[in-house]
N, C-alpha and C positions, 0 to 999 in steps of 0.2 A: 504494500500500500504506500509506503514511503517513496518508492520509486515513481509511482503514479503522481503523487503530489509534486515531486521534484520535476518530473516531466511536464506536468501541467503548468508549473511556475515558469519553466523555461519557455514553453509555448506562449504563455501570456506575455512574458517579457519581449519575445520576438514580435508579437502582434503590437505591443505598445511602441516598440521601436519603429515598426513599419508605419504605424499611424503618425508618429513624429516625423518620419521621413516624408510622408505624403503632405503633411501640414507645411513642412519646410519648402517643399516643391511648389505648393500653392502660393506661398508668400513670395518666393523667387519669381514666379510667373507674374504675380501682381506688380511687384517692383519693376520687373522688366517692361511690362506693358505701360506702366506709368512713365518710365524713363523714355521709352520709344515715343510716347505721345508728346512729351516735353521737347524731344529733339525734332519731331515732325513740326511742332508749332514754331520752333526757332528757325527751322529751315524755310517754312512758309513766310515768316517775317522777313528773312533775308531775300527771298525771291521777290516779295513785294517791294522791298527797298530798291533792288536792282531795276525792277520795272519802272518805278517812280523816277529813278535817276536817268534811265534810258529815255523815258518820255520827255523829261525836262531838257536833256541834252540833244534830243533829236533835231531841234531847230538850229543847232550850232555845228553839227557834224558835217563834214565834207560829203556831198552826195556821191562823188566819184569813187572814193575809197571806203565810204561808210564810217569814217572816223579812225581807220587804222593808220592812215598816213603812208601806207604802202600799197602797191599793187603787185599782183603776180601775173607774169606773162611768159610765154614761151620764148626762149632765146634762139639763136641761129641753129644750135644743135638739137633743138626740140625739147630741151630740158626747161623746167620752170625756174625763172629767176624772179627775185623780189626787187622792185625799184621804188623809189620815193614817188609819191603821188605828185603829178605835175600841177594839179589844180590847187592843192593846199600847201604845196612845198614840204610835205612830210609832217605837217602839224596835226592833221586829222580834223582841222576846223575849217568851216566855210571862210572863204576869203571874200571880203566886201568889194 
């Protein structure tokens, strides 16, 4: 009979530990989901800031190079070369 009580106690301890592991996993998932939501919100805020900046700057960017200040074109050998934009002189801004 003592063996049965000892076996039963061991099984109960194993079940308690398994329940504790499951609770820890649930908490980790909840923490993970909360952190992901916070990162998603921060990422969206950054995207909105970039869109706002781009919209504000659009009227000032060179239409030929799109504000890069450089153009890519094929050279004599057929390779792509990068050259300074002739319209904005490499500044990326509209010239008046």
